[in-house]
C-alpha positions as CSV (number, residue, x, y, z in Angstrom):
1,M,15.5,-11.3,-1.7
2,Y,14.4,-10.9,-4.9
3,Q,13.6,-14.5,-6.1
4,W,12.0,-15.2,-2.1
5,V,9.3,-12.0,-2.8
6,V,9.0,-14.1,-6.2
7,F,8.0,-17.0,-4.7
8,A,5.4,-15.6,-2.3
9,H,4.1,-14.0,-5.4
10,V,3.3,-17.6,-7.2
11,L,2.5,-19.0,-3.5
12,G,-0.1,-15.9,-3.4
13,I,-1.2,-17.2,-6.6
14,F,-1.7,-21.4,-6.1
15,G,-3.9,-20.7,-3.0
16,F,-6.0,-17.7,-4.7
17,L,-6.2,-20.6,-7.7
18,L,-6.9,-23.4,-5.4
19,A,-9.8,-21.3,-3.3
20,H,-11.0,-20.0,-6.6
21,G,-11.5,-23.7,-7.6
22,A,-13.7,-24.8,-4.9
23,A,-15.6,-21.0,-6.0
24,A,-16.0,-23.1,-9.3
25,A,-17.4,-25.8,-8.5
26,V,-19.9,-24.4,-6.1
27,S,-21.1,-22.4,-9.2
28,F,-21.5,-25.1,-11.6
29,K,-23.0,-27.4,-9.1
30,L,-25.3,-24.8,-7.6
31,R,-27.4,-24.1,-11.2
32,G,-28.9,-27.2,-11.2
33,E,-29.6,-27.3,-7.3
34,R,-33.0,-26.9,-5.3
35,E,-32.8,-28.8,-2.0
36,V,-32.2,-25.4,0.3
37,P,-29.8,-27.0,2.9
38,R,-27.4,-28.9,-0.1
39,V,-27.7,-24.6,-1.8
40,L,-26.9,-23.0,2.1
41,A,-24.2,-25.9,2.3
42,M,-23.4,-25.3,-1.2
43,L,-22.5,-21.2,0.1
44,D,-20.5,-21.8,2.9
45,L,-18.2,-23.9,1.3
46,S,-18.0,-20.8,-1.3
47,R,-17.8,-18.4,2.1
48,A,-14.9,-20.3,3.6
49,A,-13.4,-20.7,0.4
50,S,-13.3,-16.9,-0.6
51,A,-11.7,-17.2,3.3
52,T,-8.7,-18.2,1.8
53,G,-8.7,-16.8,-1.4
54,S,-8.2,-13.3,-0.4
55,V,-5.3,-14.3,2.4
56,S,-3.9,-15.6,-0.6
57,L,-4.7,-12.2,-2.8
58,L,-3.3,-9.9,0.4
59,V,-0.4,-12.5,-0.2
60,L,0.5,-11.9,-4.4
61,L,-0.3,-8.6,-4.5
62,A,1.8,-7.7,-1.8
63,A,4.7,-10.0,-3.3
64,G,3.7,-8.7,-6.8
65,I,4.2,-4.6,-5.9
66,I,7.4,-5.3,-4.1
67,A,8.5,-7.3,-6.4
68,G,7.8,-4.6,-9.3
69,F,9.9,-2.6,-7.1
70,M,12.9,-4.7,-6.5
71,G,13.1,-4.7,-10.4
72,S,12.0,-1.2,-11.3
73,W,9.8,-3.0,-13.2
74,W,7.4,-0.3,-12.8
75,G,8.1,1.8,-16.2
76,Q,6.7,-0.7,-17.7
77,G,3.4,-1.1,-19.6
78,W,2.9,-4.6,-19.1
79,I,3.1,-5.0,-14.7
80,W,0.5,-1.8,-15.1
81,A,-1.8,-3.8,-17.9
82,S,-1.4,-6.2,-15.2
83,L,-2.3,-5.1,-12.4
84,I,-4.7,-2.7,-14.7
85,L,-6.4,-6.2,-15.4
86,F,-6.1,-8.1,-12.9
87,I,-8.2,-5.2,-11.2
88,A,-10.6,-5.4,-14.1
89,M,-11.1,-9.0,-13.7
90,G,-11.8,-8.3,-10.2
91,I,-14.8,-6.6,-10.5
92,A,-16.2,-8.4,-13.1
93,M,-15.5,-11.3,-11.2
94,T,-17.4,-9.8,-8.6
95,A,-20.1,-8.5,-10.1
96,V,-21.2,-11.4,-12.4
97,G,-20.1,-14.2,-9.1
98,S,-20.6,-12.6,-5.4
99,R,-23.5,-10.1,-6.5
100,P,-25.8,-14.0,-7.7
101,L,-24.2,-16.0,-4.4
102,N,-25.2,-12.8,-2.4
103,R,-28.2,-12.6,-3.2
104,I,-29.3,-16.6,-3.4
105,R,-27.9,-16.1,0.4
106,G,-30.2,-12.6,1.3
107,L,-33.7,-15.2,-0.1
108,L,-32.4,-17.8,2.2
109,Q,-31.0,-16.3,5.5
110,P,-32.8,-12.6,5.4
111,G,-31.1,-10.9,8.1
112,A,-29.8,-13.8,9.2
113,S,-26.5,-15.4,10.9
114,P,-25.6,-17.9,7.7
115,R,-26.4,-21.2,9.4
116,A,-30.1,-19.7,10.2
117,K,-32.6,-21.7,7.5
118,P,-34.9,-19.5,5.1
119,A,-38.2,-18.0,6.8
120,V,-41.0,-19.4,4.0
121,Q,-44.5,-19.4,4.6
122,P,-45.5,-22.6,3.7
123,S,-48.6,-20.6,1.6
124,A,-45.3,-19.2,-0.1
125,E,-43.5,-21.9,-0.5
126,V,-44.6,-21.5,-5.0
127,A,-43.4,-18.4,-5.1
128,F,-40.3,-18.8,-3.4
129,D,-39.2,-22.1,-5.4
130,Q,-39.8,-20.1,-8.4
131,Q,-37.7,-16.8,-6.9
132,L,-34.7,-20.0,-5.9
133,A,-34.7,-21.4,-9.2
134,V,-34.0,-17.4,-11.1
135,M,-32.1,-16.8,-8.9
136,L,-30.4,-20.4,-9.4
137,A,-30.6,-19.9,-13.2
138,G,-28.9,-16.8,-13.1
139,I,-25.1,-18.2,-11.9
140,H,-23.3,-17.8,-15.2
141,P,-20.5,-20.3,-14.1
142,W,-19.2,-20.5,-18.4
143,L,-18.6,-16.7,-18.4
144,L,-16.9,-17.0,-15.1
145,T,-14.4,-19.2,-16.5
146,V,-13.7,-17.5,-19.5
147,V,-13.5,-14.0,-17.9
148,G,-11.1,-15.6,-15.1
149,G,-9.1,-18.2,-16.8
150,G,-8.4,-16.0,-19.7
151,G,-7.7,-12.5,-17.5
152,L,-5.2,-14.9,-16.2
153,V,-3.5,-16.6,-19.2
154,V,-3.0,-12.8,-20.5
155,I,-1.1,-12.1,-17.2
156,L,1.0,-14.8,-17.1
157,W,1.9,-13.8,-21.1
158,L,2.3,-10.4,-19.8
159,M,4.2,-11.4,-16.8
160,M,6.6,-13.8,-18.4
161,L,7.2,-12.2,-21.6
162,K,7.2,-9.0,-20.9
163,P,6.8,-7.3,-24.2
164,F,6.3,-4.3,-23.8
């Protein structure tokens, strides 16, 4: 049974990484985009991938916690370090990744459904374009890649080698 739980844990990781791959691609592409319809389409893709990522996250966490009990790992430091690092990465990725995208969504869809067009007055077009450009420049895909990828490498090392 333990192997099936670990299988579910790894399957959750694959789904999580797949969804985050789409979100990462969006982050890299958005920085250079200025056409509102394209930005909205990419933000929709990012949000759709987020749903898959959330379900996968629940699967990987639940299976990982169960595997920790089944394998009697909770008395060892590596599992706690992995869990703490994963939580810290989630906080960092939300602050650096999700918040800027949510601010852009707020600019383009103030108080509206995800499919609504932005309400911009013609006289405010220049200010709007500048504000959008500043917000898009505030996306940091390489920082997200280093934090997320580097953190996952450390977690993989902890899980595979169980150094403490």
